[in-house]
Structures are given as structure tokens and as C-alpha cells.
N, C-alpha and C positions, 0 to 999 in steps of 0.2 A: 504494500500500500504506500502510495506517495503521501508525503507531508509537505505542505506548501506554507512558507512563512512570508508575509507581506511586510517589508521594511527591514533594511540592513543597518539599523542603529544598534544601540547597546542591547535593547530588549530582543530584537530579532536574531542577532548574532549569538547572544548568550543562550537563547532558546535552541538554536541549531546545535551548538556545542553540547548542551545538556541532553538533547535528544540522542545525539551520537553516543555520548557516554552511557546512556541507558539502553543502547542496543538498536537504535533506529538509524538506518543508513541511507534511506531514500528520502533525503531532506533537501529541499531547494529554497533559497532565500531570494525573493524578488525585490529589487530596489528601483524606485522611480527615477533617481538621478542618473544621468548618462554615464557618470564615472563615480566610483566609490572614493570620493575625496573627503575624508573625515574633516569635520569642522566643529566649531564650538570651543568654548574656553575651559575653565576649570570646573571640576566636580569632585565631590567626596564620596567615597565608598565605605560604608560602615562595616564593622567586623562581621556581621551576619552574612553580608554578601561577599566579603573578602574570603571568608571560609569557603563559600561555594566556588569562587575562582581558584582557590588553592586546590580544592578537590578535583577541579578540571585541569590541574597542572599548569596554571598560568601565572601564579604568584611571582615566581622568580623573575620572569620576563617583565611583568608589570612594574616591579619595584626598581628596575634599572632607571626608569625616568618617572619617579613618583616620590612623594614625601610621606613618611609614616607620621601621621598627625599625633602629637603627644598630648595636646591640651586644647580645650575650648575655653576662651576667656571673653567675658562680656563686660562692656564698659558703658558709662554714660558719655555724653558728648564732650565732657571735660577730660576724659581719659581716666576717671575714677573707676576702679574695679568694682563691679557689682557681683560677679560670680565667676568662678573658674572651676573646672573639673578636668581630671585626667581623662585621656581618651586612648583607645586602642590597647596595645600591650601594656602601656603605662598604667592603665586602669585595671589590669588583670585579665583582659581578654587573651585567649590563646592565638588570636589573629589580629593583625594591625588594622588601623583605620588608614586608608590611603587617600591622599589628595593628588589628583592626576589630571592631566589634560584630557578632555573628552576625545580629541583627535588621536591621542596616544592609545587610549583604551580601545577605541573602535578599530584601530590598525592592528593591535595585538589580537583582538577577537576575530577579525576578518582573516588574518593570516592563518590562524588556527583552524578556522572553518575550511579554508581551501586545502590545508594540509591534511585534515582528517576526513573530509567529505568529498574532496576533489575540486579541481579548478572550476568545474561547472556548477558547483553548489551555490554560487552567488551569481545572479543574473541582473545586470544593471540595465538602465534605460527601459524599464518595464513598470509602467504606472498602472495600478489596478483601476479599471474603468467599468467593470461589471462583475457582479457576484450573484450566483444563483445557488441556493442551498435548500435541499429537502432531505428527509431521512434517507441516508445511504447514498446520496448523490450531491456532490458539491463541485461547482465549476467557477473558476476565476478567469476573467478576461483581462489581459494586460496589453497596453499600447505603448509603442516606442515613440520617439520625438518625430518620426516621419509619418506617423499615423497608422503604421502596420500593427495589427492586433494578433494575439495568439490566445487560445483558450486552453486552460489547464484543467484536466479532470483529476481531482485529488481526493484522497480519503479523509484528510484533515487539513483545514486551512486555519492558520493562526494569524490574527491581526496584531502586528507589532509596529504599526505605522504611525505611532505618535499621537500627539494631542489633536491633530487634524485628520484622524484616521478615516480612510475611505471604507474600511471594513465595518467599523462602528456605525458610520453614517448609513450603511445599508440597512441596519436594523433599527436605527434611531434617526430616520430621515428628517424629522422636524426639530431636531436638537439645535441646529444652528451653530454659529461660531462659538468658541469658548468664551465664557464670561470673564470680564476684567474686574479687578477689585479697586480700581481708581488709583493705582500706583504705577509710576513709570520707573523702569530700571535701566541703568547704564552699566555696562560691563566692559572689562578689558584686562589685559595682562601686560606686565612690564618687569624687566629685571631690576632688582633693587637689593639693598643690603638686607642681611638676615635681621629679623626683628623678634623681640622676646626670646623664646627658646629656639627659634629657627624652625620650629615645627608646630607653631601655634596657629589655630584659627581664631581670629579676633573679630568680634561683633560689637559695633558701637551703635547707639541710637537713643532716641527719645520716644515720644508717643506717636510720632508720625513718620520718622525717617530711620533708615538703616544703612550702615556701611559695614561691609564684610570684607576681610582681607585674609588670605592664607597662601602659603607657598605651594606650588604644584611641581616644581623641579628645582634642582640645585646645580650650580657650576662651582665645584670645589676649587678650581683653578683661580677663579676671580672672587671666591667667597661671597657669591651672590645667589639669590633665589629668584625664580620666576614667580612673581606674586600675582595671584588672581584677585581682582577686586570687583565688588558689586555695590552699587549705590542705588538706593530706592527712596522715592519721595512722592507725595501726592501729585496727581495729574494737574490739579489746578495751580500748582506752584512750578510746573515745568514750562519751558518755553514752547510756544505753539510750533508745531511741525510745519515746515514749508510743504508745498505739494510734493507728493511722492517721497517725503522724508529725505530730501536732498541736502541735509546738513553735513558738513565735513567734520573730521575728528576734532579740529580746533574748537569749533562751536560747541561740540558736545563736552569737551573737557571744560570749557568755560562754564557751561551750565552746571556741571558737577561742582566746580569750585565755588560758584555762587551759593550753593546749598551747604557744602561741607568744608569750605576753606578754613573756617575758624575752629574746626574740630581738632582733637588732639589724639589720634591713634598712637599708642605707645610704640616708640621706636621706628615710626614710619614718617618719612617726609612726604606728606600727601601731595602737595603741589608738584614736587619733583617726580613722584610716581606717575601722576597723571600726565605730566609733560612728556615722559618717556613712553607713554602708551601710544603705539602707532595706530591702532584700530579701536575705536570706542563704539560699541554696539548699543543700540537703544531699542527698547520694546516694552509693551505693557505687561504687567504681571497678570497672568491668566491661569485658569485651571479648568476643570470640568466638574459638573455636578455628578455625584455618585449615581449610578444606574442600577436598576433592580436585577439585571441579568447580564452576564458576560458571554454565555454560550448558547448557540442556536444550531440545532442539528449537529453537524460535524464542523462547526466553526466556533472559535473562541478568541479571546483577547488577552494580551499581556501588556505590561508596562503602561506607558501614558495612554495608549489606546483604551485601556480598561479603567485607569484611575489617575489621570493627570492631576497633579497637586501643586500648590505654591512651593517655590524653592526655599523651604524652611526645614531645618533639621536634617539636611543631607539625605533625603529619602527617594529622590527621583530615580537615579541609576541603581541605587541600592535595591529598591523593591522590584525593579524590573528584572534584575538578576535573580532574586529570590523567586519571583513568579516563574521564571524559566525553569528553575530546578524543581520547584514543587509540581508544576504541570508535567514535566518529564517523569518524575517519580510516580505520579498517579497513572500516567499512561502505561508505565512499565509494570505496575503492580495491581491493575484492575483487570477484570475478566473481559471487559468490552469497552469500546470507545465511549459510549454514552455514560456509563457509570464513572469512568475516569474523569470526564469533563465535569460531571456533577460534583464529584469529590474535590476536584481542584477548585471549583468555584465556591463550594461550601466552606473550604478552608481559607481561601484568600480574600474573597469579596467582602465579608463582614469586617475583617481586619483593615483592609484598605479603605473602606468607607469611613471607619472610625478615624483612620489616619488622615484622610482628606479633610475631615472636619477639624481635626486637631491642627492641621497646617493652616487652616483659615484663621486660626487664633495665633498664628506664627510659632506654633510649637514651643520649644524651650525658650525661644527668644522673647516670649511675652514677659520674662522677668525684667527686660529693659524698659518695656512700657510701664510696668508696675513701679519700677524705680523712679521713673520720671514723674508719674502721677503722685507718688508719695513724697518725693523730694525734688521738685522741679528746678531748684537752684543748687542742686548737688548735695553732698554730704561729706562729713569728715570720716565717719565710720559707718560702713554699710550695715552693721548690726543695729544701727538706729532705724534702719528702714525695713530690714528683713531679719527673720531668724534664719540661721543656717539650715534648720530642718525644713522650713518652707521652701527655700530655694532647691534643696536636694530633692524634695518630693516632686517638684515641678519637672525636674530632669528625669527622675526615675519613672514617673507616670508616663511621660512621653516615650521613654525607651520601651516600657512594657506595651504601650499601644502599637509601636512599630515592630515589636518582637526583636529588638536588638539589645535587650538588657543582658548583662554579663552572664548571669546564671544560665539563662536559656541558651545563649549562643554557645557557651562552652560545653554544656552537658547534653543538648538535645541529640537525638540519633541523626546519623548522616542521611542525606537525601540521595546518596549514591546507591546504585544497584549493580549487582553483578551483570556484566555485559555479555549478551549473546548476539554476535553479528547477524544482521538480517531480521531481527525481531521486529514486527510491525505492530502498530497500535491495534489493528483489527483482530490480531490473533493472540495478543499477550494474555496470559492467564495468571499474571501476578508474580509477586516476589517469590512465591513457592516454586514456580516453574523456573524463574531466573536463577534460583539457588539449586536447581536440580530436584525440586520436590515434585510430587505427583499431584494429580487432580484431587485425590482423596484428602491430602493435607490442605489444599486450598479450600475445599468445601467445609472441612472441619473448622478452619479459621473463620470463614464467613458465618458459620453457625454461632460463633462466639458473639457476634454483633446482633444476631437474632435475639439472644437472651437479654441483651441490653435494651432492645425495644420492648420486650415483655416486662422488664423491670420498670421501665419508664411508664408503661401503661398502668401498671399497678400503683406506682407512686402517685399518679394523677387521680386515682379513685378517692372519693371522700371517705371510704371505709378501708383504706389501704392497710394491708398486713405488713408491707415492707416499705421502708423509707429509703429512697436512693435518688437524691436530687441531681446526681451527676449522670445518671443513665441517659437522660434526654440529650446530652452532648454527644453521646455515642450512637444516637438514633439518626441514621441518614436515610435519604429517599431509597437507596438501594436496600439497606437492611430492613426498612419498613415494608418494602415490596416483598422481600423474601419471607418476612414474618407473616404477612397476609397469605402468602401461598402455603406456608406450613400449617397455619391454623385452618385454612380452607380444606386442607387434606386430612384434617382430624387431629392435628397436634394439640397438646394441652399446655397450659401455663402453670398449673399448680406446682409441679415439681421444681420448676425454676424459682418460683417465689418462695416456697417453703424452705428449700435447701439454702437459699440465700439468708433468710431470717435465722434459720438454725445455725448456720455458720457465723453470722454476725454475733449472736449471743454467746456462742461457745468461744469465739475468738476474744470477745471483750472480757469474758470471765478469766481466760488464760492471761490476758494482759494485766487484769486487776490482781492476779496471783503472782505477778512479777516476771512473766516470760516476755522478753524483749526482742526475740528473733522469730520472724514469720517467713515462711516460704510458700508461695502460691504457685503450684504447678499447673500448667495449661491455664495461665492467668487470663487469657482472652480479654474480655471486656469487664473483668472484675474491677470494682471501684473502691474496695474496702480501704485501701491506703489513703484515699481521699475522704470517704464518707464517715469512717469510724473515728471516734475520739481517742486515737491511740497515743500513748505518751511520745514525746519528741525523741526520746532515746531509742525508740523501737526501730529496728532495721527490718525493712519489708522487702524481701526478694521476690521478683516475679520472673517466671520462666515460661516461655512459649515459643512456638515456631518462629523462625526468622521473619521479620517484617510485621508480625502481629502487634507487638508491643509498641513499635515505633509509630504505627498508625494510631493506636490509642493515645499515646502521649501527645501527638499533634492535636487530636480532637479535644483533649482535656487541657490543652495549654491555657485557655482562658481562666482556669481555676487552679493553675499551678501554685499560686501563692497560698492556697488553702491546704497544701500538702504539708502536714506538720511532721510526720515521721520521716525517717531517712529511707528513701526507696532506691532500689537498684534493679535493673532489668537485664535479662539474659535471653538471647535468641538461641534456642537449642531444641533438638528433637528428642523427646523423652524416651523414644524407643531405642535410642543409641546409648552407648556406654560412656560417652565423654562428658555428659552434662554434669555429673558430680564434681569432676575436676574443674570444669568451668565455673561452677557455683562457688567452690572454695576460692578460686582466683578472684571472684567478685567480692569476697569478704565474708563469706559464710563461715561460722565457727561451729564445727561438729560437737565440741565439748559443751556448748550451751544448750539448754532446753529450747525446743523449737515448736512452734505451731505449724504443722503442715496442712495445707488446704489443697485438696484434689477435687474440684467441683466441675461436673458436667463433662468429664473426660472419658469415664469408663465405658459408656455405650459404644465408643468407637474402637476400643482395644480388644484384642484377643486375650484369652485368659492367661496365656504364657507371658504376654507383654505386661499385663497387670501384676501378675505374681512376681515377675522380676522387678518391676517398679517398686512394689511395696517392700520387697526384700532390700532394695537399695536404700529406700527411705529409712528402714529400720537400722541398717548399718551406719547411716549418717546421723543417727539420733542418739541422744543420751537420755538417761532416766529423767522422767518428768515431762518428756516431749508429748505433744498432743497431735492426733491425726483427725482431720475432718474430711469425710469422703461421702460420696453418694453414688448410687448405681440403680439401674432398673431391676425390678424383681423379674424372675423368669416368667411369671404370669403375664408380663407386659407383651411378650411375644406370642402368646397363645390366645390372647383375648381378641375375638373377631373385630371388636370396635377399633382396634389399632392397626388393622391390616392395611388400610389405605395410606395411613401416615408412614408406616414402615416402608411401603413400596415407594412413597414419595422420597424419603430420605435415601433409599438405595439408588433411585434414579438420578439424584443430584450428586452422587459420589460420596455421601457421608452416612453409610448404612449403619444402623444400630445392630450390634452383634453380641454384646456381653450382658449377662444377667445373673442374679444370684437367688437361690432359694432362701439363704440366710446370710446376709452380708456380715452380721456380727460374728457368726460362727467362723466364717472365712478369716476374718481379721484375728480372731483369737488363735487360730491355727498358725498364724504368721507371727505370733509372739506379742500381740497387743491385748490389753484389757479393753473390751469394747462394749458399747451400748448402741443398738441399732433399732430403728423404727421404720415402719411403713407409713405412708401418708395417712392411711386410715387409722393407724394406731395413734398418730399425733392428733388427728381430729378427735379421737376418743379421749384425749388428755392423758395418755400413758407416759408421756415424758414430763416429769415433774418441773423441770426448769424452763420449758418452752411454752409460751402462751399458745393455747390450742388454735390452730389455723381454722378459718371458716370452711364450711362444707364445700363452697364453690371452688376452693383450691385443692380439695381432696376427692375428686370424683372417682367412682369405683374403677374406671378403666385406666387411671393413672397409677399403675403399680410401680412404686418407687421406694427405694431405701435411702435413709440418711443415717449417718453413724458418727459417733465421737469415740475415739479410742485413745488410750494413754499407754506409754511405755513405763512400766513400774521398775 
């Protein structure tokens, strides 16, 4: 299947490289300009995007002509420091923040695209003039400067054509030009002496104007930096533009000096810097309103085409690069193109909508506005104007909104996938296949998110037996559709809800008794690390097939700050013998009492696999450890009421196969002291410590065991 990208800027080229890294080789980038002549001035790439460029193998080359930004410093117009903070590796990130020429970035990306995807992967002089898309069929028509057209039949078309996107206009024809906010910007670059640390981004301003300066390259021989500067002020204070904006650089420099000539940027001779600027660009500050949808049939948007925002907080190129990687990851790890595009949009669009709104308040730079409003004549000590905590929270809040806070960038799972040459989005069956897993593993992983939908449904009931306010975040259109199909085939919800409540109470009791180590095997969509009030000293290990936990972590990112216990995740197949060593390497201590949770896994195992698994768990456990486990009763397989559902599960590659006449007896033969109950026994109140579930959750045909066992 062909993948077509419209636009050879940062977003389009980063998308092409990300697709190639994920195994997609038939990718072509179409660019409207006759030649790929990179233009533009300076930009900043935050560590979350630098990480992606590093994983694409581009960091060393980019750093040859870039500056690793060490600090952000904000001042009033007098040059009084309002707020400073470390940036990049100086702030503890594992990757730097880079200030770089846009032309340099695009050149490196384009060279890499041609090297990895071939010289014909970038087609210039090809402007999109027509787009037709319907389910399963997408055609793009491109025209060159001579008027010759070509139509491309493509499996996926990605609009990366910027703030004036022709792809976006196809689906939003009445949107019109990008709205301006009433500010005029002047921009340029010039060589000058190093200022402040030599790696500082300095922002000065009052309640109406902004001046931003930062180095984007260095010449060690002359001890000078190429300084990128941006000056912004209200349109009504700007000089009127002559027809067709035919002002020369001298007139533009004079306009900036009239506004900023009296300002005092620390270490910068502003008049000299402006005088040395050969080309001064002028344009209005514009963005795009957030839109309710990015993807239509087999077409989607990335970068400014999806979420153009004001140039505050260094998020333009940064978020375009992250878009590229997230989209490619979902294309490689979903069963079909439609579900991949929905997952990409579900993950990125709400974040970018929030960030667009934040940038309309000028992001972290709003501290300058507040400083001017509170102390218009300046201050002797900024602590008279702000508390340090208030300033820090403004910065942290913005970082969380853009998902470039330090903890998240350093610890989140990689967006890289194992590469299989020739894999196409139309046939990808997910991370399981890319790692050599089979369809059965993929189907079992998908079922994990069906249980999240069921927990979310129960949580929303006025008479809910289970409280799980985070399950909703794991409920996607794909998993909801799968749940509807499972329930229509005769599936039941009772065992999912009751085993979850059973496990919650048992785990909480163990934590209250002092156990601080938890291992959840086949963790799937389990949210206990988030939803239970576990002590902060608790170490919560989750193990599941590669790719499963990374997906969950991204979906639960909005509530990451509510995770109190210390959580670690491990991608491993429990049927293999290597996971215990991997778990120990992650920090598991076999000498400490542990709560083991094995929930929802047993139906998919053969008895030999489960016996070996329980034996391994016992060997890794010390006295006082607790095991929480559930499994179908053998009667589940012989009850005619379940025949249709069992056939359904078999057809989707996740057949139920394991059941027990007496789960408690099995565990006792494995060396555990166990108590086990069927759902009907729980409904009858036979478990003294568990509130009896309602009858609706214990129907006669849902033959299921839950058990709590202890190692004495």
C-alpha cells in the first residue's frame, strides 16, 4: 500500500522518516515548491521531540550546527529578571533542548529521507489541487508550475502542508484564512557576541510587547553566535504596510527600534544586532482554531495542518515531530488503518487542542504580562511580585499540557517499533506481529481493553459494585466496538467486575498488613496502581506482552500525577522462561513478601503453561506472599448458554480453553493455602470479607472462580 504525504516541511519529512523506521517503505512526500530550498529562521526543539530525533538516528548530525539550550530567562523591559529555569540536560532531561535553524533541520531531514527511502521519495513542484476520499479509496491530484497534473491512488494520505493546508481545506472548506491575534512580528538572525550563558533563550516584555533572543549556531573561531530574534507588538502600533509589503530591511529595522530601542536585553547590543540583520521578515501572528476531527476515511493531518498555534513555548516543530512518531506507532501497532487513525487522533487531538488554547495565553510567557501588571514600573526584588512557587507552577503546568515535563519525557516507553521491511498500514497486525508474536497474542491483548470498557460501564451505574474512574480513559471506539460484539455473542460482565472488586479488597488488606511489593501478571488494562490508595513506598510491577503496557501508559498519561506508588512495567511473554530474570532486573526483590495478581489470564492458557507459571511464582515468593487469581469453572464450557460466546472468542483468535472443577484444590496442591469461591457462592455471602455482589453480576451461566491464596 502506498502512503502519500503532502508537504516537505518538518512535519512531512519527520513523518516519512518515522514511517520508514516503523517498517513502511512505500512512502512518497509531495512538495508544492519547485525546489526543496529550506527557508525560515530559528526554532526550538524541546527534549520530547529531540528524543524522537535521537531514536531516528539524527541527533549527532543535528547538533553539528545547533545550540543545546541551557536556560530560559524572562525579563521585564528594564532587563530585571522575572524568572529563569534550566532547560534540556541542564534540567535533568536525558535529551537536550536544541535551538537550530529551520533550514538546517529541514536539510538534515530531507537528506535522511532520500537516503533511507530513495531519491524519488521526495517529489517537488507538485501542489495538491484535488483530493477525493471515500472508505478504501483515496486519490490526490497534484499540479506542477506548467499546469500538468498527475493523480495518485494511495492507501493513506497525510496532510503535512502547514497552516494553509490544502488537505485540511478539503474537509473544512468554509474555514477561511487563519485568524490573526492583532500582533505583528518581525524576525531575523545576525551574528553577535555570546550573551548570558551563551546558551540562553531570553524573553523580554510587558503586557503588550515581546522580544525573544536565542543563539541557533556558534562560530568558535570568532567566539560569536548566530542569534535568532523575534519582536512582536500590536498591529495598531506598527507602521502601515505599503502595497504588497514592499518595505526594505532598513525600514523594518527602524520600526523595531522605535518599539524596542530603549529596552535592555542583558548582554545584547540590540541596535547593533538589528543593524547586522540582513533580512528582516514581517508577518502577522496567526494560528488556527482547534477542529473536532483530524481524520477522514484514509486521510489524516499532522503538524500545523492539524493544530497550528502561536509561536509561544517552542511547540511548533516540537509537536509536529511528536505527531509523526505517534501516528507511525499507531499505524504499526493496530490491526487496521481505521483503528490506527482513530487511536492516533484520540491520543493527540485533545492534547493539542489544550495546547493551542494555552498558547493563546502565551504559554509560560504570561509571567511577563503578570509582572508588568503587578509592577509596571519595575521592581527591586521579584519576590515582591511573585512567589517562586507561583512562577514554577506556571512553567510546570504548561510543560504537562504539552507533555514535555521531565518525568514523562525521561520515563515514558519508546515510540519505536521493531522494523519489518515492506510492512504496510493495511496489513499491520500490531506490535505483537512486529515482535514476532502471533495473532493469538494480539487478540488476547485486545481483550484486555474489552475488560476496561466493562469496568467503565459498571463505574457509571448508580448502583455500581466497582469503582474505577480510570477505566473510561482506556475505553476507545475500537475497544467499545469489540465489547459490543462480545456481549452480543453472549458474553457476560459479572466475572470481570466481581474479580476486580475481590482483588481490590484483598490487595488493600495485604497493603494494610505491610506488604509493599505487588506484581501484576498479564496486567493488561489493570488500573489498580492508579485507583487504589496504596502507600507511596509500594513498588507495583506490571508484566504483559510487549506493547500492551506502553499503550496503557499513553492512555493514562492525563492522570499520571495521581500515581502515588512506584510503578515499573515489563514487556514479556509469561509462557517463556526469561520473565523472572527480567523482573528481578527491574527491581523485584524475591526475599520480600509479595502480592501476586493473575487476573483474566487463565482462560487463554493450557494447563501445562499455568502449572509452570504458578510453580515459578511460588519459587519467586517468600513466606507471607499472597496470590490473587481467577479462572473459569469447567461448567462454563459445558453450559449451552455459553456456546455462542465461546465460538465467538475462538473465531477472533482468543479461544477460552482452561477451567477448573476446584481452583482452590489446585492451588493447595501447588503449595498454597487457598480460599476459592464461585460467583454464586459470593452472591450467597460465603466469603466473609467481601461484600456480596448483586445477583445481576452472578448469573447462573457465568461459572467462574476467584481465589486468594497465601504462602505460609
